[in-house]
Every structure is written in C-alpha cells, then in structure tokens.
N, C-alpha and C positions, 0 to 999 in steps of 0.2 A: 738774692733770694736763695740759700743754701737747703737742700734735701738732702744732704748726705747723713747718714745714719752716726750716731755716736758712740762710741763702744757697749754702753747699757744696753741700746738701742737693737745694736748690734745684736749681743748676747741671747737677747729675748727671739728674735727673727730667727735665731738659731735653733735654738728652743725650742718651740713652737712648730718649725719644721723638722725636726726631727720626730715631735710628738706626732706630729701628722703624717709621718711616713711609715714610722715603725710601730704606731699603735692605732691613729685613726685609718688610717688607708683600708690597713686588711682586713676591719669589721665593716666598711660601711655599705659594701653591696650586700650584704648579709642581714644587717639590719633592715635595711630599705625594702627585701623582699620579705620578711615576716608580714603576713598578713594582718592579722588584730593590730589595732593601729598601739594597743596599749601594751603589748609586747618589744616594739620593736624599741624603747628605752633599753638604753644597757648600762648600769651603775657601775661597773668595774671602770669604763673608761674615762665619768666623771670622776671617780675616786683618784684615779692616775692623774687626769689633768689638775686634779686639785691638789694636788700633792708637790707639782709643776708650777702651782702657782695661777695658774690658768682661769679660777673660780673668782679669787680674790684680787685680782692685777688693778682694779682700780680705786678698791679702797685706800685712803689716804695714809701715808707711814705712818702719822699720829695717833691713828688708831689701829696702827697694828698689818695694814695691808702694807702691797707693793707701792702705791701711788704712781703706776705709770702713764706718762700724759700722754695728752691724745694720738700723738705719730705715731708713738708706739703700739698702743692700744688699735690705730689703723692696719699698722703692720702684722702682729699679730693675731687678728679676726683674718686677714686674705693667708695667713702660712696655715692658719687651721682650716678655713675653707679650700684650702686646696687636697686637703683630705677629706673631708664631707663637710656640705654647707650647713648642715643642720646640727650638728655637732658641734663647730663652732660657734653657731647663734644660740647653744645651749647656755656656751659657757659667756659669751659675751650679753647675754640677756641680764644677768647677775649683775654686771659693770653697770649697766644703764640706770637701774635703780639702786646700786655704789655710789652713781652721782647724785639722786636725791637725798638719801639720808647723810650724807658730806653737807649738803648745801640746804637742805631746808629742816632736817630735824634736830631738837632739842638735844643736849649733850647726857640725859637722864635715856633717851629713846636710844641714842648711840652704844649707851650700855648696856640698855636692856633687850635688843637687837643683830646689834651688830658684831657683840661678843661671842655671842653662839651663832653666827654667820658664819665668822674667822675659824671658830673651832672642830667644825665638822665640814668632813668633805661631802656629806651630801647634803649640803643645807643648803636651796636653791631661792633663788627669789624668782616673783612675777608682778605683772599690775594687770588690773581690769578694768577696762575701759568700755571695749566694742559690747554692744547688747545687741537682742533678737530685731529690735527695729531704732536701732540707733548703731551707726557705725562712721559715716562720713562727717555725720549731723555732727559728731563731738568733736571731730578737726576745724572744722568750717560753720558752727552754726549759722543758720538763716538768723537775718539780723531783727526782720520783721515776726520771726516767729519765737516765742519766748519758751514754749512747748518743745520745740525743737531739742535731739541731745538726751544725753543722759537720762534713764528715769529710775533707774537702782534708787527707791528714796532711803534717806537717815532721818530720823526723828529724834531730839533729844531726848531723853527721859532719867534726869537727874545728871550724874557723873558718869551716864553708859546711852551709846546711843543706837536705837535700832533700826538696823537694814533690811532691808524686804525688796528681793525684784534677781533679775539674773543677768547674766555677764557669759557672753560666747565668744569659741575662737581665742583664748586668753592662751597667751605663750607661757610655757612651763606649766601648766595649767593643773594637769594632772602628778604633779612631780616637786613641787613648789613647797615651802615650808611658810614662806611669808609671803602673802601679797599687799600690796597697793592698792585701792581700790576707792575708784571717782565714784560719786555717790550725788545725788540731786539733795540739797540741804535745802534750796528756797526755792519752789516749781514754778514762782509768779513772776520768776525774773529770767533773763535774760541765762544760758547757760554759764558764760566767761563767768557772770557774776553770782552763782548761786551753786556752784558745785564745791564739793570738799572731798580730800583724801582721807583716806584713813587706812595703818597698818591692821592688815586682820591675818591672826596665825592662821595654820589651817583646821590646828582644833578648836576653833573659836565656835561657840554653842549657837547652832540655827546655821551654820555652815557648811554646803559638801561639795564634792566634786560631782559633777554630772557626766553626762557622756563624753567619751573622747575622739576628736573628729576624724574620720580617715580620708589625708590627704594624698592627692596625686605627687606631689613630691617634696621633700622637707619631710621623711615619714619618721624620722628618727624625733623629731621636733614633736612636743607633747602639746598640743590647741586642745583645750576642754572648755568644757559648760561651768559655770559656777552658780550654786544656787544659794539664794538668802532667806530664808522663812525665820524672822523673828531673830537675826544675828546679833547679837549683844557683843558691841565693841567696847571697852571704853573710854571714855574721852582724850585721857592719858595716851591714844595712841592717833589721835589728830595729827597730820602731817602740815606744820606751818598754820595758816589759821583758816576759821570757819568761812567759807564761800569763797577761797582763796587756791582752790587747786592751779588755774590756767600759771599763778605765780611759780608756786610749788613744784609744779612739771616740767616748768619752762625748758631748763636746764637739761634733764632728762631727754626729752623728745627732739632736743637738737642734737644731741648725741646719737640718738636713735637713727637717723638719717645719716649722718656717715658711718655709722654701723654698719650698715644696711651696705652702703656703699663698698666698703671696704671687703664686705662679704663677697660683693658680686664680681670682685677682683679676684676673688680668690679662685672662683668657680669659671670666669673667663683666663685665668694662667693653669687649671688644670685643663679645659678643652684645648689653649694653645698645644700643651706639651701633649696632649691625646694628638691632638693632629697631625703635628710632628714627626711625630714617631711613627703614624701610623702612611704620612707619605711619604718618609726616609724607607720604609720595611717592605710596603708593597707592591707589588708591580703589575703592571698592565697597559698593555699592547707594547711587551717586550722590555720596557723600561720603569725607571721606582716611579709612582705619583708624583715625585716632588719635581721631574722632569716635563710632568705636562703642563702648559701656560693655563689652563684651565684651573687648575690646583695649586698653581703659584699667586693667582691675583686671589683666589680664597684666602691663603694660608698671610698673603698681606692682608688682607680687611682683617683680620685677625688679631695679628700683630699693631695696627694700626687701633684699631678702637679699644684694644687692650693697655695699649701704653698711653692713650687718651686719659683712658678712665684712672689708669695710675696716677699720672698728674693731678688732675682734680682732685682726685680724693688725700693725697698728700699735700697740696696746697691748702686745701679744705680744714687738714688736721694740723696742719703750720698755723694759719689763720685764727681760730679756735686756741689753740695753746698760745699764741699770740694774745687774744683777748683775755684771757686768763691771769697775763702775767702783766697787765694793765693799759695795753698798747689800743688805746682809743682810737686809733683808725680801724681796728679791727671788730667794731662792735654792731657793724650790719651782716649781718649770717645770713643773707640771701643766697647764699652759693649752698649751704646744708641740703636745702630743699633743691637747690639745682644739680647737686652731684648725685643724687639719689634720682633724680627724676631722669638722669642721663646714665645712668648705673642701669634702671630698669631696660631699656630699650637696648643699652652695649650687652647684657648677660643675655636676654634673648638671641639676638644676631650672632654674636659671636658662638652659643652653645648650640645654633641652629644650623648654623656653618660647618660646624667640627661634624654635625651627623651627615651632612651634604659631601661630605667629602670621604667619610666611611660609608658613603653609602655604596660604592664598588662592592661591596660585600652584599649586593643586592637583600635576597629574603632574610639574611642572617644577619638578626640584631643584636649589637654590643650591647651588655646591658649597662656599663658605665657611662657610655654616651647618651644612651636613655634616659638613666639617670640625672646626669647634669640639665639637659632638657627640660625634663618632668621638675628637677628644683628651681630652673630658672623662672619657670611658668610663675612660682610663686609671685616673682616680684612686680606681677601686674595686680597685686592687691596689696602687696605691705604696707602697712602705714600709711593708710590714704592714698597710694600713689597717685591717682588723679587730682586729687583734692591737695596735693604739695606743688601740683602745678601749677593750678588757679593761686594759691597762698603766691608762691614766688613771683607769679604776674603782678598780680596786685598789691606784691611789697616794690618791685621794679617800678610800678606807673603812678605811685603815691606820690 
C-alpha cells in the first residue's frame, strides 16, 4: 500500500498550500471577527480560488473540470483548511454536489447546469436536507415511524412540482446559485422510499433565502434558512428518479464524510504548527517551553493524533479511489463513517491541547488559537456526527 503522491497530486498540494498561505491565511481572522454573519463572506477569495481550479476540481474532465481523484481532493482540502477551515469547506462543498451531478444527472441536466457552473467563478453549489424539525432523522430515519424525516412537500402538477416547507442550517445557503433539495414526495411511506431530490436554481419562483445563522465557529461559511412557498420546480430538474433520493445522494454523502475528515486534518496541522512555534520561542522558568516535560508530552499527543488521522484519511481516500476503479474488495465503505467520527474527536482534542500550551499567556487571548478551537467545535454536529457513529456500528455488526 503506497501513499506517496504522484507528480500531479503533489502539484495540486503545493498550489493549495501556496494559496492558503498567501491568500487565505491573511484574511482569515479579519473575516472571522466580523459580527454580521452575512458580511463574513468574501467573494474575492472565491474568485481567486476558482481561477486556480479549487471550485471545479472534482468535475470530470470530460465535462470541462479537473477530475482530480479522492486522494488529491483530500490533500487539497487539508492544505486549504490549514489557512482557514471554513473557506476550505466553501470550495469543497461544491465538489460534493459535482459528484452528484456526474453520477446521477442526465446529459441534458449536465449541459444546463454544469456549463454555467464551470463558466462563472462565483457560481457555488448547495444542498438542502436539514429542517427545523428534521435533522438526524433524515440520516437515520426510525424504522417504525414513516412520518419521521423530511417534511418539505413536493406535489406534481403536470410538468411542474410545487414545493412547500423550510430548510435550515444549509451550507452555502445565502451564496449558492444552485441547490439540491431533498423533498417528501410520498409522506405515507418510510423516508428512504418517499424522498426525491430536485435541482432548484436561486431565482426559482416561490423560493427565497431566510436568515443567515450566526455561528460560533466557521463564521466565513454561510449557513442559511431556505423557504419554499409554492415554489415551482420543473420536472426536468428532478435528480435520478421520483422517490429515489437515497440512491441519488449516496456517493455525495460518502464523499462528505471524507471531506470533513480531511478538513479536520488541516485544522490539526495548523494547531500543531502553532504549538511548535510557540513552544520554541516562548520562555518560561528560564528556558524554552519546549524544554518543559509537560509541554513535551502535550506536543507528543498532538503529533501522534494528527499523524494517526492523516493515515486514516489517506487510507480511506485510497480505498474509495480503488473502488471507483472497480476493485470489488473495496465495496464496504464503513471507514467513511469511522474516519469522520475519529476526526471529530481528534480535531477537538488537538486544538484544545494547543490552547493549553498557549495557556502560559494567562489572560492574554490568542485570536488564532481561539478561532481553531471554535472551528473545531463545529465537528460535534457536522453531518449527523452522532448518527454516523450509530450507522457505523450497525454496519459492523450486521
């Protein structure tokens, strides 16, 4: 098992690292400190990153994208997250739904939606699943309750579907141009059998953006409320089949777990780098912090956890690439759930230890240290983290 990077993968890594250091990191704290959640976003950094290929990296080459594999995607996400985790996620969020378009959309749909996405540096993608009264139930619907899960109704009227309901905490919600919306098209059956995905452009009649949520971490990342009031969506915008959402979204959700784990790895790398720099330059008790055994133990733990996470992320990405190439032995993808769960624990521990090491500053708060801790807190609820743990166990014991 060889995890050395190819020349192309290394080139993407170096390009992402340079962009993170020279463009993302200098604006990271500035955007984080803006009080209005709508104003934290910066279109200029999106344009710069898009011109370098970070927005369209996962679109297949035959459709005009870069078609990078999952190992490369994991590497790029990690490098961008070292500069700012939320900005990295804004780019990779588009990759997730690029996967869905490539796997589940018709050629006509690709022509209608991929071409403008590829042509416009500010064209972002989003997906709407979570609702005010339906979050975890969407990922693991109770077997004995057909009413659990998605409530947003879609009813067909000829060649148009009428959507009514709300979505909340939707990623890229206030800035996206195209949304993949999960709807309930058959409320009398289990959610897995009665849910359908539609592509909904931002200018769809009856669809509007509600409030933007004010989060403690990932402040650059726009999470918003989506409101549908008799929104009219053409039948031609249906993704896959009616009541076939589970099948259509499967690959994208698997990528999402790997994406979040790679992002957490970038945060851990940033925290380790900060801790090492501080320990080498800060003096306490007449010597550098790095000479104190208690600090050495903390640095050891940070390195150990970060390297273990790196190995897990790269192995999972490699397995998925092998499966994509037809390796039947890689069909069991429980590691996608496990690596995200592990990343959730590790990123919070590593950023917390980084804060401990900086604790000798006493009452002085290091804004960068604090930001890494707040960003890491987001992993406690990302992508149904607790539900993912239950799903993984069910998969392992079946």
